[in-house]
Structure formats: C-alpha cells, structure tokens
C-alpha positions in Angstrom: 0.0 0.0 0.0 1.3 3.4 -1.0 0.9 6.1 1.8 -0.2 9.5 0.5 2.3 12.3 1.2 0.8 15.5 2.8 0.2 18.2 0.3 2.2 21.4 0.5 -0.8 23.5 1.7 -1.3 21.1 4.5 2.4 21.4 5.5 2.0 25.2 5.5 -1.1 25.1 7.7 0.8 22.6 10.0 3.8 24.9 10.2 1.5 27.8 11.0 -0.2 26.0 13.6 3.1 24.9 15.2 4.5 28.4 15.3 1.3 29.6 16.9 1.6 27.0 19.5 5.1 28.2 20.3 4.5 31.9 20.2 1.3 32.0 22.1 2.8 31.6 25.5 5.3 34.4 24.8 2.4 36.7 23.5 0.4 36.0 26.7 3.3 36.7 28.7 3.9 40.0 27.0 0.3 41.0 27.3 0.3 40.2 31.0 3.4 42.2 31.6 2.0 45.1 29.7 -1.3 44.8 31.8 0.9 44.8 35.1 2.8 47.9 34.0 -0.5 49.8 33.3 -1.8 48.7 36.8 1.4 50.2 38.2 0.9 53.4 36.2 -2.6 53.7 37.6 -1.3 53.2 41.1 1.3 55.8 40.6 -1.4 58.2 39.5 -3.5 57.6 42.6 -0.4 57.7 45.0 0.4 61.1 43.9 -3.3 62.3 44.7 -4.0 60.2 47.9 -0.7 59.8 49.9 0.9 62.1 52.3 4.5 62.7 51.2 7.2 65.6 51.3 10.5 65.8 49.6 13.0 67.7 47.4 13.4 67.1 43.7 15.4 68.4 40.8 14.1 69.2 37.3 16.7 69.1 34.6 15.9 70.5 31.2 19.0 70.7 28.7 21.8 72.5 30.7 19.4 74.0 33.2 18.6 72.6 36.6 15.9 73.7 39.0 15.4 72.5 42.7 12.1 72.4 44.3 10.6 71.1 47.7 7.0 69.8 48.0 4.6 68.9 50.7 1.4 67.1 50.1 -1.3 65.9 52.4 -4.8 64.7 52.2 -7.3 65.7 54.8 -11.1 65.8 55.2 -11.3 68.7 52.7 -9.2 67.0 50.0 -5.7 67.7 48.9 -3.5 70.4 50.2 0.0 70.9 48.7 2.8 73.4 48.8 5.6 73.7 46.2 8.6 75.9 46.9 10.9 76.9 44.2 14.5 77.0 45.6 16.5 78.5 42.9 16.4 82.0 41.5 13.7 84.4 42.6 11.8 82.9 45.5 8.2 81.9 44.9 5.8 79.3 46.3 2.6 77.6 45.1 -0.2 76.7 47.7 -2.9 74.3 46.1 -6.1 73.4 47.9 -7.8 70.9 45.3 -8.2 72.8 42.2 -7.4 76.2 43.3 -3.7 77.4 43.3 -2.2 80.6 45.0 1.2 81.7 43.9 3.2 83.8 46.2 5.6 86.2 44.7 7.5 88.1 47.5 9.4 90.4 45.3 6.3 92.2 44.2 4.2 91.2 47.3 1.8 89.7 45.1 -0.6 86.5 45.3 -1.9 85.2 42.1 -4.8 82.9 42.4 -6.0 80.5 39.7 -9.1 78.2 39.9 -10.1 75.1 38.1 -6.5 73.9 37.9 -5.6 70.1 37.5 -2.7 68.6 39.3 0.3 68.5 37.0 3.2 69.0 39.3 5.7 66.2 39.9 5.0 63.5 41.0 1.5 63.9 39.6 2.5 63.8 35.9 0.0 61.2 34.7 -3.4 62.7 33.6 -7.1 61.3 33.7 -6.8 59.8 30.2 -4.2 57.2 31.3 -6.3 54.4 29.9 -5.4 55.5 26.4 -1.6 55.4 26.8 -1.4 51.8 25.2 -2.7 53.3 22.1 0.4 55.6 21.8 3.1 53.7 23.7 4.5 50.3 24.1 4.6 49.9 27.9 6.5 47.3 29.8 8.5 46.8 32.9 12.3 47.0 32.7 15.0 47.1 35.4 14.9 47.6 39.1 16.5 50.8 40.4 16.9 53.1 43.3 16.1 56.7 43.7 16.5 58.8 46.8 17.3 55.8 48.8 14.3 53.9 47.9 13.8 50.8 45.7 11.7 51.5 42.5 10.6 49.6 39.3 11.3 51.2 36.1 8.5 51.3 33.5 9.4 52.0 29.8 7.0 53.9 27.5 8.1 53.4 23.9 6.3 55.8 21.6 4.5 54.2 18.7 5.1 57.2 16.3 7.6 60.2 15.8 5.2 62.7 17.3 6.0 62.1 20.9 9.1 61.2 23.2 9.5 58.0 25.1 9.6 57.9 28.9 11.3 56.0 31.8 9.2 56.1 34.8 10.6 54.7 38.3 7.8 54.1 40.7 8.4 53.2 44.5 7.9 49.4 45.0 5.5 49.6 48.2 3.4 52.8 47.6 3.6 53.4 43.9 4.7 56.9 44.2 6.7 58.2 41.2 10.2 59.0 42.1 11.9 59.7 38.8 10.6 60.6 35.2 13.0 60.8 32.3 12.1 61.9 28.9 14.2 60.2 26.0 14.5 60.7 22.4 14.8 58.2 19.5 18.5 57.6 20.4 17.3 56.7 24.0 19.1 59.8 25.1 17.7 61.6 28.3 16.7 65.0 27.2 14.8 65.9 30.4 14.4 64.4 33.7 12.8 65.0 37.1 13.6 63.1 40.3 13.4 63.2 44.0 16.7 63.7 45.7 15.1 63.3 49.1 11.5 61.9 49.9 9.4 60.9 52.9 6.1 59.1 52.4 3.8 59.1 55.4 3.0 61.7 58.1 3.7 65.4 57.0 3.7 68.3 59.5 0.9 70.5 58.3 2.7 73.6 59.5 4.9 73.2 56.5 1.9 73.9 54.3 1.6 77.5 55.2 3.2 80.4 53.2 6.8 81.0 54.2 6.4 84.8 54.0 5.1 87.1 56.8 2.2 89.4 56.5 1.0 88.2 53.2 -2.6 89.4 54.1 -1.4 92.8 53.0 -0.2 91.6 49.6 -1.8 92.5 46.3 -4.4 89.8 45.1 -4.7 88.9 41.4 -7.3 86.6 40.1 -5.9 84.8 37.0 -9.0 82.8 36.2 -11.4 84.7 33.9 -13.5 81.8 32.7 -13.1 78.0 32.7 -14.7 75.2 30.8 -15.4 77.3 27.8 -16.0 76.6 24.2 -14.4 79.5 22.3 -15.0 78.3 18.8 -11.3 77.7 18.2 -10.1 74.0 17.3 -7.3 71.9 16.3 -8.3 69.9 13.2 -5.2 67.7 13.1 -4.0 66.5 16.6 -1.3 63.9 16.9 -2.9 60.5 17.5 -3.9 59.9 21.1 -4.2 63.5 22.1 -7.4 64.7 23.7 -8.5 68.2 24.9 -8.5 68.1 28.8 -9.3 71.9 29.2 -10.2 75.0 27.5 -10.3 78.5 29.3 -10.0 82.0 29.1 -7.0 83.2 31.3 -5.4 86.4 32.4 -1.8 86.2 31.7 0.0 88.7 33.8 3.2 88.9 31.8 1.9 87.5 28.6 3.3 84.0 28.9 2.3 83.2 25.3 4.1 86.4 24.0 7.2 85.8 26.0 7.3 82.1 24.9 7.1 83.2 21.2 9.6 86.1 21.7 12.0 83.8 23.3 12.1 81.7 20.2 13.6 84.8 18.4 15.7 86.1 21.3 13.5 89.2 21.7 12.6 90.9 24.9 9.3 92.6 25.1 7.4 94.3 28.0 3.9 93.0 27.8 0.8 94.2 29.7 -1.5 91.8 31.3 -4.3 90.6 29.0 -6.7 87.6 28.3 -5.9 84.7 26.2 -7.6 81.5 25.2 -5.8 78.4 26.3 -6.4 74.9 25.2 -4.6 72.0 26.8 -4.3 68.5 25.1 -2.8 65.3 26.6 -2.1 61.8 25.5 -2.0 60.7 29.2 1.5 61.8 29.9 2.7 64.3 27.2 0.9 67.6 26.9 0.4 70.3 24.4 -0.9 73.8 25.3 -2.3 76.3 22.5 -2.4 80.0 23.4 -4.7 82.3 21.3 -4.6 86.1 21.6 -4.9 89.3 19.7 -1.8 90.0 17.4 0.6 92.7 18.5 3.5 94.5 16.7 7.1 93.4 16.8 6.6 89.7 16.9 8.5 87.3 14.7 7.4 83.8 13.9 9.8 81.1 15.0 10.4 78.2 17.3 12.6 77.3 20.3 13.5 73.8 21.7 15.1 73.2 25.0 15.1 69.7 26.5 11.9 68.1 25.8 10.0 71.5 25.5 9.3 73.0 22.1 7.7 76.4 21.5 6.3 77.9 18.3 4.6 81.2 17.6 2.7 82.0 14.4 0.5 84.8 13.0 -2.9 83.9 11.8 -5.1 86.8 10.5 -5.6 89.2 13.5 -4.5 86.6 16.1 -1.2 85.3 17.4 -0.9 81.7 18.1 1.6 80.0 20.4 1.9 76.2 20.9 4.1 74.9 23.7 4.5 71.1 24.3 6.8 68.4 25.7 6.8 66.9 22.1 9.1 67.1 19.0 8.9 69.8 16.7 6.9 67.9 14.1 4.0 67.6 16.4 4.0 71.3 17.4 4.0 72.1 13.6 1.1 69.8 12.9 -0.9 71.4 15.7 -0.2 75.0 14.9 -0.9 74.5 11.2 -4.3 73.1 11.9 -5.7 75.7 14.2 -8.9 77.3 13.2 -11.9 79.2 14.3 -15.4 77.9 13.8 -18.3 80.2 14.5 -20.6 78.8 17.1 
C-alpha cells in the first residue's frame, strides 16, 4: 500500500499551527506584563493624589537645573499641597484641590487661579491614562533606586515620531513616582525630574503655610477669567492619542504666550496683562498647550526647543498663536498649522 504524502498546503497549515503554539505563551506573557505595567501606572497616578509625602526634587532641562521642595497631604477637605521653588527668585505655590495661589514676595503679590488640574511632579499622569497603550508600548524593565528607595522602572516607547519616550521609576511599596526621564529616538535622556530626598507618610501640616510674613497685605490677582469654555477655536489635526482636557480664558500677567514666542527669536518685550484663550491637550503623559490672543506688533514667527520642551509662535489673521509642548517639533508644527476658528 502506498501512503499519501501531505500536500504543500497541508504542510503550510501545520507549520503555521506549530508556530502559533510556540509563540502563544510568549504573547500571553507580554500581554500580562503590559497589563501589570498599566496597573502600576494607575497606582502611581493615585499615589500622587492620595498619599501624604514630602521631599526635594530636581528638574533638569537641557543644561538648566531647578530645585524644588514639595509637601502634600490629604485631609477631610481633599488635597493640600505646597511647592517651593528653591532656585532663582523665591516663589511658592499653595494648592487646595483645584485652586492654586502663587506667592511672589518680590512684588508682594498673590496670584490665584481656579479650576487647575494637578500637574506638578510626582503627579505627571493625567486622567486619560487608559489611552496610553494606544500611543506607547509599555513594559517593565530594570529595578532601580532613587533617593534611597527601591523602585521599578517602566518604559513607555512611543509608537510614532510625534512624541518622546519615557522611563518612569515608581516606588515598590507605595507606587509613588520617584523619577521621570524623557528620552529621544536615540534613547538619550533629554529631560528628567527626580526626588533627591523623599518621605512617604506623616507630614507636618505647619509646613503647608506660606513662608512669607504678612501676606494678608499683599496685592491679590485673580488669573481665572472663565473656565470650561468653548471658544470656537479648534485643532483639526491633533497627533494620535491626544485629547483636549481643558479650555479656558485666562489672564496672563506677563503675557506668557508672548514671552514664549519672543524667546524663540531672542527678543525681549514688555507685555501688559491681558486675556488669552488656552487649550490643553494630553495623551496621558505628554501635553500640548495652545495659546490664542490678539496679534501685536514686533513679533517674529519662530520656534525654540530646550530639552523636551518645544515652543512655536505664528501669526494667523488678526491673532497670534503660540503652541507649547513636551513633544518633538513635528507635533508642534502639525498642531499650529491646523488651528482654525469655527463660528458657534
């Protein structure tokens, strides 16, 4: 009796099935690891909001280094936080939930802004955290140590060229973010922020008072003009994964948008306080802000890049547009070239 040989098609199917059997456990392990990493990111987000902690951290952007001290507690009224800038001109930020007061001793001024979301380290992750896997490959990497505490490093590798990668180190027990590094396509660290000293647990509430005496006599400036607005301005072509988180009309005391644009062309311009429209977009960790204001003379279009921060200014009809973001220049160009106004 002659035994029939399997056809070439049958062999192909058999080989495909065999490969699937071999690779399935690997894919399952990768999926499980990615899921575990996402759980750790969610824990880090909650830890920054729910834990009591204090510490000193450094922020390095290109060749600039800034040192800050933070105190954070949660009580019956919600979150209370104090951020002290320790380099340069003294200033402090006190936040009670979504209201921030900035103390400027040089001018004896307190600037108050309402409807602010928590964006200060270690609270770098935003509410659309669940969408991160759409834009990044997330995985656990090496164990490390920051400020004397053991931490697990999580790698966020971008899926396109319109965002940077990240290495986040979260404390093993609490999940608090201890270090965040931004990396480019060459895996070079272009920006980082990290605790140099941190204590998790009880925080003396007396540390959360302003450090300056007699602030009751200081000038008060309310920077919040109107929150949660729909101005009619829109960005037609956002990088994938970015969603609008806030839109507001703000008072800019020193024209932050104009200063950012002028910095790109090395100009210095005294600007008066005025209102601007600000839209903020995020993919869960990277952010882009769009400022829209009436045009003024003596502004030149241009861009500036320092560390992970990119700034671009552009004139459009009677308006001046400024886009600022911790993303590559290509993403900023895509945003600023697709801004338009739609009548309501």
